[in-house]
Each structure stands twice: as C-alpha cells, then as structure tokens.
Legacy VTK file of the C-alpha trace (Angstrom):
# vtk DataFile Version 3.0
C-alpha trace
ASCII
DATASET POLYDATA
POINTS 263 float
3.332 16.464 20.450
3.826 14.621 17.042
0.973 12.784 15.625
1.492 8.969 15.534
0.689 7.839 12.060
-1.688 5.005 11.610
-0.676 1.653 10.235
-1.226 2.459 6.505
-3.242 5.555 7.476
-6.373 4.600 5.574
-5.804 0.802 5.074
-6.193 0.190 8.688
-9.223 2.287 8.823
-10.678 0.492 5.894
-10.304 -2.966 7.291
-10.153 -2.501 11.019
-11.045 0.798 12.759
-8.269 2.493 14.473
-5.818 5.433 13.818
-3.329 4.464 16.477
-0.599 1.962 17.039
-1.662 -1.455 18.324
-1.735 -1.864 22.114
1.757 -2.087 23.506
3.469 -0.761 20.333
4.790 2.419 21.926
6.285 5.071 19.514
9.852 5.168 20.839
11.739 7.037 18.155
11.492 9.890 15.640
12.141 9.467 11.906
12.447 12.573 9.700
13.718 13.712 6.416
13.234 15.800 3.332
12.023 14.102 -0.022
12.984 15.906 -3.315
12.462 15.509 -6.938
15.730 17.442 -7.613
17.996 19.324 -5.281
15.749 22.392 -5.794
12.225 20.848 -6.316
10.652 19.327 -3.306
7.920 16.464 -3.395
5.595 19.145 -2.023
2.532 17.547 -0.339
3.289 14.074 -1.680
3.237 11.055 0.692
6.144 9.317 2.442
5.859 5.562 2.676
7.471 3.788 5.669
8.024 0.021 5.557
8.625 -1.931 8.806
10.982 -4.784 7.985
9.714 -6.606 10.873
6.343 -7.111 9.198
7.369 -7.913 5.543
9.987 -7.658 2.950
11.740 -4.672 1.592
9.740 -2.677 -1.055
10.500 -3.722 -4.820
8.293 -1.908 -7.262
9.633 -4.003 -9.973
8.494 -7.321 -8.408
5.635 -6.444 -6.223
3.872 -3.461 -4.299
4.035 -4.013 -0.533
1.359 -2.071 1.582
3.529 0.294 3.714
3.138 0.244 7.383
2.920 4.000 7.847
1.855 6.839 5.500
2.276 10.563 6.188
1.596 13.588 3.924
4.892 15.730 3.256
4.736 19.436 3.945
5.321 22.020 1.171
8.962 21.744 1.455
8.953 17.962 1.256
9.593 17.394 5.048
8.208 14.637 7.362
8.653 13.602 10.887
7.120 10.540 12.424
7.189 9.008 15.789
7.541 5.240 15.224
8.331 2.106 17.138
12.067 1.178 17.338
12.966 -1.131 14.410
14.386 -1.188 10.890
12.707 0.632 8.092
12.856 1.320 4.404
11.459 4.736 3.151
9.926 5.879 -0.093
7.623 8.765 -1.476
5.110 9.457 -4.158
4.239 12.902 -5.527
0.958 12.523 -7.459
0.136 14.222 -10.701
-3.309 12.926 -11.011
-5.263 10.837 -8.370
-4.459 11.975 -4.862
-5.291 8.486 -3.398
-2.978 6.431 -1.556
-1.707 3.401 -3.463
0.725 2.193 -5.860
2.280 4.966 -8.237
0.579 5.651 -11.596
2.183 6.513 -14.881
3.762 10.014 -14.519
3.833 10.235 -10.708
7.159 11.100 -9.158
8.494 8.173 -7.321
11.438 7.860 -4.866
12.727 4.889 -2.877
15.753 5.374 -0.577
18.601 3.160 -2.036
21.910 2.189 -0.800
25.230 2.082 -2.830
24.110 -1.362 -4.285
20.891 0.316 -5.616
18.721 -1.912 -3.301
16.192 -0.307 -0.721
18.389 1.183 2.037
17.585 -0.034 5.567
17.360 2.468 8.442
17.587 1.389 12.054
15.709 3.394 14.572
16.473 2.936 18.259
14.496 3.715 21.328
14.343 7.352 22.150
16.537 8.203 18.973
15.799 11.238 16.561
16.967 9.922 13.269
17.091 12.591 10.593
17.613 11.074 7.114
18.541 14.431 5.623
17.792 15.093 1.980
16.551 12.302 -0.246
16.547 13.526 -3.828
16.139 11.990 -7.207
12.467 11.215 -7.704
11.694 10.172 -11.204
8.421 9.931 -13.230
7.119 6.403 -12.741
6.827 4.084 -15.631
5.294 0.701 -15.425
7.887 -2.029 -16.290
7.091 -5.403 -17.990
6.459 -8.052 -15.528
9.826 -9.769 -14.848
10.295 -13.576 -15.547
9.993 -15.503 -12.355
7.578 -13.186 -10.687
5.295 -14.658 -8.090
1.706 -13.508 -8.755
-2.083 -13.929 -8.936
-3.802 -13.066 -12.237
-7.526 -12.901 -12.838
-10.584 -10.831 -13.250
-13.049 -8.928 -11.056
-16.680 -9.264 -12.071
-19.967 -7.943 -10.837
-22.926 -10.119 -9.940
-23.999 -10.308 -13.596
-20.662 -11.174 -14.962
-19.580 -7.719 -16.233
-15.967 -6.680 -15.732
-15.382 -4.224 -12.801
-12.635 -1.609 -13.596
-10.580 0.347 -11.117
-10.416 -1.766 -8.129
-7.513 -2.902 -5.996
-6.892 -6.541 -4.969
-5.423 -6.841 -1.316
-3.440 -9.941 -0.180
-3.570 -10.962 3.393
-1.553 -13.720 4.998
-4.376 -14.680 7.325
-8.037 -15.398 6.496
-9.307 -12.341 8.335
-9.415 -8.520 7.665
-8.181 -7.845 11.161
-4.778 -6.235 10.768
-3.498 -5.028 7.395
-2.793 -6.609 4.015
0.840 -7.242 2.920
0.560 -6.586 -0.764
-1.794 -4.798 -3.171
-2.403 -4.930 -7.002
-2.593 -2.197 -9.498
-6.089 -1.234 -10.288
-8.019 -3.590 -12.478
-8.271 -2.655 -16.162
-11.405 -2.099 -18.359
-11.848 -5.723 -18.802
-11.636 -6.258 -15.019
-8.314 -7.980 -15.259
-5.702 -7.713 -12.484
-2.235 -8.711 -11.510
-1.360 -9.181 -7.852
2.375 -9.678 -7.411
3.634 -10.983 -4.094
7.147 -11.614 -2.480
7.258 -15.256 -2.416
5.161 -18.457 -2.606
2.566 -19.248 0.132
-1.087 -19.014 0.844
-2.711 -15.559 0.566
-6.308 -14.534 1.032
-7.821 -11.857 -1.439
-10.018 -8.791 -0.773
-11.492 -6.503 -3.399
-11.861 -2.801 -2.646
-12.049 0.324 -4.915
-9.887 2.485 -2.574
-7.408 2.171 0.264
-9.900 3.261 2.629
-11.281 6.189 4.830
-13.466 4.362 7.115
-16.691 2.346 6.590
-17.627 2.085 2.751
-19.967 4.835 1.265
-22.792 4.272 -1.059
-21.395 3.390 -4.522
-18.178 1.845 -3.188
-16.954 -1.400 -4.621
-16.162 -4.278 -2.322
-16.563 -8.082 -2.324
-19.133 -8.426 0.596
-19.173 -7.710 4.320
-16.150 -8.411 6.523
-17.649 -11.653 7.913
-17.659 -13.172 4.376
-14.877 -15.666 3.590
-11.984 -14.283 1.447
-10.744 -15.949 -1.628
-7.782 -18.311 -0.772
-4.912 -18.719 -3.222
-1.804 -20.832 -2.809
1.091 -20.694 -5.086
4.851 -21.481 -5.271
7.787 -18.991 -5.643
8.071 -18.056 -9.273
4.662 -19.341 -10.167
1.707 -17.288 -11.611
-1.709 -18.543 -10.702
-4.096 -17.654 -13.405
-7.797 -17.757 -14.001
-8.925 -16.440 -10.458
-12.238 -14.784 -10.562
-13.266 -12.232 -7.802
-16.578 -10.620 -7.379
-17.039 -6.876 -6.899
-20.314 -5.470 -5.538
-21.529 -1.929 -5.174
-22.206 -1.062 -1.785
-25.792 0.300 -1.579
-25.182 2.627 1.430
-26.735 2.857 4.758
-29.727 4.778 5.906
-32.462 6.627 4.020
-29.838 8.700 2.072
-27.763 5.564 1.219
-24.468 7.030 2.438
LINES 1 264
263 0 1 2 3 4 5 6 7 8 9 10 11 12 13 14 15 16 17 18 19 20 21 22 23 24 25 26 27 28 29 30 31 32 33 34 35 36 37 38 39 40 41 42 43 44 45 46 47 48 49 50 51 52 53 54 55 56 57 58 59 60 61 62 63 64 65 66 67 68 69 70 71 72 73 74 75 76 77 78 79 80 81 82 83 84 85 86 87 88 89 90 91 92 93 94 95 96 97 98 99 100 101 102 103 104 105 106 107 108 109 110 111 112 113 114 115 116 117 118 119 120 121 122 123 124 125 126 127 128 129 130 131 132 133 134 135 136 137 138 139 140 141 142 143 144 145 146 147 148 149 150 151 152 153 154 155 156 157 158 159 160 161 162 163 164 165 166 167 168 169 170 171 172 173 174 175 176 177 178 179 180 181 182 183 184 185 186 187 188 189 190 191 192 193 194 195 196 197 198 199 200 201 202 203 204 205 206 207 208 209 210 211 212 213 214 215 216 217 218 219 220 221 222 223 224 225 226 227 228 229 230 231 232 233 234 235 236 237 238 239 240 241 242 243 244 245 246 247 248 249 250 251 252 253 254 255 256 257 258 259 260 261 262
C-alpha cells in the first residue's frame, strides 16, 4: 500500500501533530510522474511539491511562495507516486544543492514547475479511483532569485531577539486564521543577517504571522528559534492587493529545550 503523504509533510507536524490526511479526507486517486533536470538527468532524491487548488492559488515563485499541500521525496530516478484526494493540482519539484530542508528554493537549486502551453502552472485533475501518470516532466533550471515585481502584495519587516538583535535564517509563515491549527498558506525566504524578511502573498487580506527556523519535524528542539508557544497570539497584519506593509517587527526566541538534557 502506498504511503499517504502528510499535508506539507513537516509543516503539519510542526504546527499540529499528524502525519495523515484530515478525518474524512480519503485518498481516492494516485498521482505519479518522473521529474528530470534534462532528458538524461533525473532530479534524484529531490522533493516533489503538490499544490491542491481547493486550498489556495496556483504556485507563482515570481510573486509569492505558497506552502505546498503535499511533499514527497523523489527516488533515484526522479519518480514519485502519491495517493491523494480527488481534486485539481499543480506540481513542482526542487533538487537541493546545499541545504536539504524543505522550503523555498535557494540560489543554485534546480527548480521545476509543470507549465502549460501559455507558460503558466498546469492544472492536473485527479478523479476518484484514477491512476494519473504525468509522465516525464523535464527542464529543471538552477534557481535565481528575481527582483521583486512591481505591484507585489507583501509584508516587510525584521525579526529580533528579546534584546533587539537581528535574528538571521528564520522563516515567516502566513496563516489565514488566528490559530496554528491547520497549515500556513504562504512562507517567506529566510531572514537575512540584519533580520530583514519579505513575506509575499497572493492577494490582500488579513494574515497571521508565525516565526520558525525550520519547516518542522515535530516539537521544537533545544536551540530552535520560534516566537513563543502555540497558545500565544500571532502577529496580525492586514493589507490591500498590491500593497507592501513595511516596518513589521517580529520576535524570535531560542527554545531552551525540555528536560534535564534540554532537548
């Protein structure tokens, strides 16, 4: 029996606690394919990213980074096979050449999004009981960060520790509800050495922000950076489509760990 991938594999673990689909959300179809850098070079042991269009917009790395709904490691030949709920999906993949963590691509990583003839993310419809093979998807290119486009909708700010010093290397997650139950919809690149971050979103609205230094892997370990416990209120930000809200300051705390060994 194929394994059912978790909703964002580690993000769901980080923020909730489960490795299965939500109750009542039965896996009713199988989506498979092969991700390639070129016709002869597979994206060996990279990660395939699956976006359920019922939960948010299609991916658009030039405008924002949407958190995927399902993540699965590719095999040595670049293949994947996932049991998923019936629905409409977009598919992409990243082959890391540095960090192995889940998250937005970094400079030099090979990055691939399935595109249609108009060069926009292709939508794949998976029906109940269907085994949908996408075949070979080739053409992954080294990722290069692009200048922020005019008209982008975003939150800009800094992450500081309790003493006011900048916190480098953390993600900012955007939720659409004031709770960490469920998963975030968007995520920033990592904060820079000055603690600055840019969190791009699809459109205007109200978002609730959460700081974390990784996509997850269960309860935080000693030394992990986060912005408090899950009961604490999240930073609320409201903005209009095409607006950049600046000057947001978030706090990042080092988790001391649990127990005598502080793990």
